[in-house]
C-alpha positions in Angstrom: 0.0 -0.2 0.1 1.2 3.3 -1.2 0.7 6.4 0.7 -0.3 9.0 -2.2 0.0 13.3 -2.1 -2.8 15.1 -1.4 -2.7 18.9 -2.1 -4.8 21.9 -0.5 -5.2 24.3 -3.1 -5.7 27.2 -0.9 -2.2 27.1 0.3 -0.8 26.1 -3.2 1.2 29.1 -4.5 2.1 27.2 -7.6 5.9 27.6 -7.6 6.4 24.2 -8.7 9.2 23.5 -6.1 7.8 19.6 -6.3 7.7 19.3 -9.1 11.7 19.5 -9.5 11.9 17.6 -6.7 9.8 14.8 -8.0 11.7 11.8 -9.1 9.2 11.0 -11.6 8.6 13.8 -14.3 5.0 12.5 -14.9 3.8 12.9 -11.0 2.8 16.3 -11.2 1.7 18.7 -13.8 1.2 22.7 -13.0 -2.5 24.4 -14.2 -1.4 27.2 -16.1 -5.3 28.0 -16.3 -5.7 27.7 -12.2 -1.5 28.2 -11.6 -2.5 25.3 -9.2 -0.8 22.0 -9.1 -2.4 18.7 -9.6 -0.8 14.6 -8.7 -1.3 11.7 -10.9 -2.6 9.4 -7.8 -1.7 6.3 -10.2 1.8 7.2 -10.7 2.8 8.8 -6.8 5.1 6.5 -5.2 4.8 8.2 -2.1 8.6 9.1 -1.4 7.2 12.6 0.2 9.9 14.4 -1.8 7.4 17.1 -2.9 5.8 17.1 0.9 9.4 18.1 2.5 9.9 20.9 0.1 7.1 22.3 -0.5 7.6 26.1 1.3 3.9 26.7 2.3 3.1 23.3 3.7 0.7 23.1 0.6 1.6 19.1 0.5 0.5 16.4 2.2 0.5 12.7 2.2 -2.6 10.2 2.9 -2.6 6.5 2.5 -4.2 5.4 -0.8 
């Protein structure tokens, strides 16, 4: 069972640090329209690197 990343949209500032930190380039995507990040839950391995780097604590780990 993997943990999955959850994003609090109200806290995300769209800085993209999580994207540059993620070891899989296909997990996190930046939406230009909303300036927010989305997660491909089926690809996320739950390493937590993005959670650790987020300056606004907008990301958390949840059981998948």
